DODRENFI-680662 format. One line per 8 residues: number of its first residue (from 1); their letters; for each residue z, x, y of N, C-alpha, C, CB. Coordinates in steps of 0.02 Angstrom, whole numbers. Glycine has a CB too. Layout:
// residues N
NUM> A> Z/X/Y/Z/X/Y/Z/X/Y/Z/X/Y; ...
//
This chain:
// residues 144
1> MIQDDTIK> 0/41/-60/0/0/0/0/43/63/60/-47/0; 42/96/64/45/139/123/-22/171/136/100/193/114; -52/200/83/-116/233/92/-170/182/112/-137/270/28; -169/124/82/-219/72/97/-214/51/171/-209/11/51; -153/37/195/-143/17/265/-161/75/311/-71/-5/276; -145/135/291/-160/194/332/-235/201/343/-132/258/299; -273/196/289/-345/202/293/-375/145/335/-377/203/223; -351/85/324/-378/27/361/-363/34/436/-348/-38/334
9> LLRECNAG> -303/56/454/-287/64/524/-327/121/555/-212/78/532; -336/175/518/-378/230/542/-450/207/554/-378/288/491; -476/168/509/-545/142/517/-551/101/580/-565/100/456; -503/57/592/-505/14/651/-499/55/715/-450/-38/648; -456/105/714/-449/149/772/-515/186/785/-392/199/763; -543/213/732/-605/251/738/-661/208/765/-624/281/670; -667/147/739/-719/101/763/-707/83/836/-722/37/719; -645/70/854/-628/53/923/-642/110/971/-556/33/928
17> IKMGITSI> -628/170/949/-641/229/990/-716/236/1002/-613/293/956; -755/228/950/-828/232/956/-854/179/1005/-862/224/888; -825/119/1000/-846/65/1045/-829/84/1118/-811/-2/1026; -770/113/1128/-750/134/1195/-796/187/1224/-680/159/1194; -813/236/1184/-858/290/1206/-927/261/1224/-865/345/1151; -952/217/1181/-1017/185/1194/-1015/145/1259/-1038/140/1135; -961/108/1269/-955/67/1329/-954/110/1392/-890/26/1326; -919/166/1390/-918/211/1447/-988/239/1459/-867/269/1437
25> DDVMADVY> -1021/260/1406/-1089/287/1412/-1137/235/1441/-1115/310/1344; -1127/172/1422/-1172/118/1445/-1168/107/1521/-1154/54/1410; -1112/123/1552/-1104/109/1624/-1106/171/1668/-1040/73/1636; -1098/229/1639/-1088/290/1678/-1143/302/1730/-1085/349/1631; -1205/292/1711/-1260/305/1758/-1260/258/1818/-1326/300/1721; -1225/202/1812/-1225/152/1866/-1164/157/1912/-1228/84/1836; -1118/203/1897/-1058/210/1938/-1076/246/2003/-1001/248/1899; -1054/218/2059/-1068/248/2124/-1014/296/2147/-1076/192/2176
33> DDEFKRTL> -951/276/2141/-895/315/2166/-881/375/2122/-833/270/2172; -876/435/2153/-865/496/2115/-798/497/2079/-871/556/2161; -746/471/2112/-680/470/2080/-680/423/2019/-626/448/2131; -714/367/2026/-720/320/1971/-756/354/1912/-758/256/1993; -809/389/1928/-848/424/1877/-804/476/1841/-909/458/1908; -764/514/1880/-720/564/1850/-667/531/1805/-685/605/1905; -642/474/1826/-593/437/1786/-623/417/1719/-568/375/1824; -684/391/1721/-718/371/1659/-733/432/1615/-782/334/1675
41> ETCKREHE> -754/487/1646/-768/548/1607/-706/575/1573/-798/602/1653; -650/574/1609/-587/596/1580/-566/552/1521/-531/597/1634; -573/488/1531/-556/440/1478/-601/451/1417/-562/367/1504; -665/463/1429/-711/475/1374/-692/537/1335/-783/482/1401; -673/590/1370/-651/652/1336/-590/639/1293/-636/707/1388; -543/599/1318/-483/583/1279/-502/541/1217/-432/544/1323; -549/495/1226/-573/456/1169/-606/502/1117/-624/402/1192; -644/551/1140/-678/597/1094/-627/639/1055/-725/643/1133
49> KLEQETKE> -572/659/1088/-520/696/1052/-489/653/998/-465/720/1102; -474/590/1015/-445/545/966/-495/529/910/-422/480/999; -559/525/928/-610/514/877/-611/571/826/-679/506/909; -607/632/851/-606/690/807/-544/690/762/-609/756/849; -488/672/791/-425/669/754/-429/616/698/-367/654/801; -454/557/715/-459/505/664/-511/523/611/-477/437/696; -564/554/633/-617/574/586/-590/625/535/-678/604/624; -551/673/559/-522/723/514/-474/691/465/-486/778/555
57> MLNDYDDK> -434/643/490/-387/610/445/-424/567/394/-338/567/485; -477/533/416/-516/494/368/-548/539/315/-571/454/405; -571/598/336/-599/646/288/-547/667/237/-626/709/325; -484/674/259/-430/691/213/-422/639/158/-363/700/251; -438/577/174/-435/521/127/-502/507/94/-410/458/162; -550/552/104/-618/543/77/-648/476/98/-617/548/1; -639/459/162/-664/396/188/-709/413/248/-605/348/210; -765/378/253/-813/391/306/-799/352/370/-883/375/281
65> GKEPNPMA> -749/309/369/-733/271/429/-774/207/433/-745/313/491; -776/181/493/-808/116/503/-844/117/570/-757/58/500; -903/89/571/-939/83/634/-916/19/669/-1017/81/622; -921/18/736/-905/-44/771/-948/-101/745/-913/-36/847; -922/-161/749/-958/-221/728/-1024/-224/766/-915/-285/740; -1081/-226/731/-1146/-227/765/-1155/-286/812/-1201/-228/713; -1128/-343/794/-1134/-402/837/-1094/-391/901/-1110/-465/801; -1034/-365/895/-992/-353/954/-1024/-300/998/-921/-330/933
73> KSMSWLKT> -1052/-250/967/-1085/-196/1004/-1146/-223/1042/-1106/-139/957; -1185/-265/1009/-1244/-294/1041/-1225/-341/1098/-1286/-332/989; -1175/-382/1086/-1153/-429/1138/-1126/-392/1199/-1099/-477/1110; -1089/-338/1187/-1063/-297/1241/-1120/-267/1282/-1017/-242/1214; -1169/-240/1247/-1226/-209/1281/-1264/-262/1323/-1274/-177/1230; -1275/-320/1293/-1311/-373/1329/-1272/-396/1391/-1323/-433/1283; -1207/-407/1383/-1166/-429/1439/-1166/-376/1494/-1094/-443/1415; -1158/-313/1475/-1157/-259/1524/-1222/-255/1562/-1142/-192/1490
81> NFRLTVDP> -1277/-255/1526/-1342/-249/1559/-1359/-309/1602/-1396/-238/1508; -1342/-368/1579/-1355/-429/1618/-1314/-426/1683/-1337/-492/1578; -1249/-413/1676/-1206/-413/1735/-1226/-359/1785/-1133/-403/1714; -1247/-300/1760/-1267/-246/1805/-1334/-259/1837/-1268/-180/1768; -1376/-299/1805/-1440/-318/1835/-1428/-366/1893/-1487/-351/1782; -1381/-412/1884/-1365/-461/1935/-1326/-430/1993/-1325/-519/1904; -1277/-387/1975/-1234/-356/2026/-1217/-284/2006/-1169/-397/2036; -1261/-237/2024/-1249/-167/2005/-1198/-132/2050/-1316/-129/2006
89> SDETISDL> -1135/-148/2040/-1083/-120/2083/-1025/-91/2042/-1056/-173/2131; -985/-50/2075/-926/-23/2042/-877/-79/2025/-892/30/2086; -876/-131/2065/-833/-188/2051/-852/-220/1985/-837/-240/2109; -917/-229/1973/-940/-258/1910/-922/-213/1852/-1016/-269/1912; -932/-148/1860/-916/-101/1807/-841/-102/1792/-939/-30/1825; -801/-103/1844/-728/-105/1835/-708/-168/1798/-693/-100/1903; -738/-224/1816/-723/-287/1783/-742/-284/1709/-761/-345/1818; -801/-259/1694/-823/-253/1625/-778/-207/1584/-895/-228/1622
97> MTDGCNMG> -762/-149/1613/-720/-100/1578/-649/-127/1568/-718/-34/1617; -623/-162/1617/-556/-191/1611/-555/-242/1554/-534/-224/1677; -606/-285/1551/-610/-333/1496/-613/-297/1429/-673/-378/1504; -652/-244/1425/-657/-206/1362/-590/-174/1343/-710/-152/1369; -556/-146/1392/-491/-116/1379/-441/-168/1353/-463/-82/1443; -441/-225/1386/-395/-278/1366/-409/-303/1295/-398/-337/1415; -472/-310/1278/-491/-330/1210/-470/-277/1159/-567/-344/1205; -480/-213/1178/-460/-159/1134/-384/-158/1122/-482/-92/1162
105> VKSLNRYL> -346/-165/1175/-273/-166/1170/-250/-223/1125/-240/-171/1240; -279/-281/1136/-261/-340/1095/-277/-328/1021/-300/-402/1121; -336/-304/1007/-356/-291/938/-312/-238/905/-430/-270/934; -300/-184/941/-261/-129/913/-189/-151/898/-261/-69/960; -161/-191/942/-93/-216/929/-93/-262/868/-66/-253/990; -145/-302/861/-151/-345/802/-155/-303/738/-213/-391/808; -194/-249/740/-200/-206/681/-135/-170/667/-257/-155/692; -98/-150/718/-33/-119/707/13/-166/669/0/-99/774
113> NEYEAAEE> 12/-230/688/53/-280/654/27/-293/583/54/-345/694; -38/-296/576/-68/-312/511/-58/-256/460/-142/-326/519; -63/-194/483/-58/-136/437/8/-100/449/-117/-88/447; 62/-137/445/128/-110/462/152/-56/413/177/-166/464; 122/-52/354/143/-1/306/106/65/316/130/-26/235; 63/69/367/26/131/380/74/188/397/-25/120/438; 51/248/384/91/308/400/106/310/475/53/372/378; 163/338/491/184/342/561/136/382/604/253/372/565
121> RVKDITKR> 106/434/577/60/474/617/-2/434/637/39/538/579; -22/387/595/-80/344/612/-59/291/662/-109/312/548; 1/265/654/27/218/704/33/252/772/97/190/682; 51/316/771/57/354/834/-12/361/867/87/424/820; -63/376/829/-131/380/856/-151/312/886/-182/401/801; -135/259/851/-152/192/875/-117/179/941/-132/139/823; -54/197/946/-16/186/1008/-43/230/1064/58/201/996; -64/290/1048/-94/334/1099/-159/303/1125/-107/404/1071
129> LINLEEKL> -198/274/1080/-260/241/1100/-246/180/1143/-302/221/1038; -196/142/1124/-176/84/1164/-156/106/1234/-118/46/1130; -116/159/1238/-94/185/1303/-153/209/1344/-44/241/1293; -201/241/1312/-261/265/1347/-300/206/1376/-305/306/1299; -308/153/1338/-344/94/1361/-306/60/1419/-354/43/1303; -240/54/1411/-200/23/1464/-202/64/1528/-127/15/1441; -200/130/1521/-202/174/1580/-269/167/1616/-191/247/1559; -324/165/1578/-389/158/1610/-393/92/1649/-446/161/1558
137> AVDIRKYL> -369/38/1619/-370/-27/1652/-331/-24/1718/-341/-81/1607; -275/10/1719/-235/17/1780/-272/62/1830/-165/46/1764; -298/118/1807/-330/167/1851/-391/139/1887/-349/228/1812; -425/91/1857/-487/66/1887/-478/0/1923/-540/58/1833; -417/-24/1927/-404/-87/1962/-427/-86/2035/-329/-104/1959; -422/-28/2066/-440/-24/2137/-514/-37/2149/-421/43/2164; -554/-37/2096/-626/-49/2104/-644/-122/2092/-665/-6/2056; -594/-163/2072/-607/-234/2060/-622/-271/2124/-547/-267/2025
//
């Protein structure tokens, strides 16, 4: 049970991290404010570190991880591109990123509860990812 919950929680974290990196990449070229851009770049680097950490742990369990849900990824891309076509502003990007962070935090907390038998080190990674998402949402509020 512990190993099963550990692997499942790692997979969800890894998929969420990939989704976050993709989301940042999707908006980066449209960001006007240099400080906003630096904030997103810093967050992306932190996501990449966590991605590497989860990937290494998944490899230890001989697991390849999980890709983000293709439907969720497609819907996110469509929503982002539509909204930026209508209103290509930092306010729009901040709104989109905040929504994404909030959805990520909600999902990750649900997975923490669902996979409560997971190893503490994996729960710690999950909590670090939650904190990273919450911090980004706070840091970009001034662009709303």
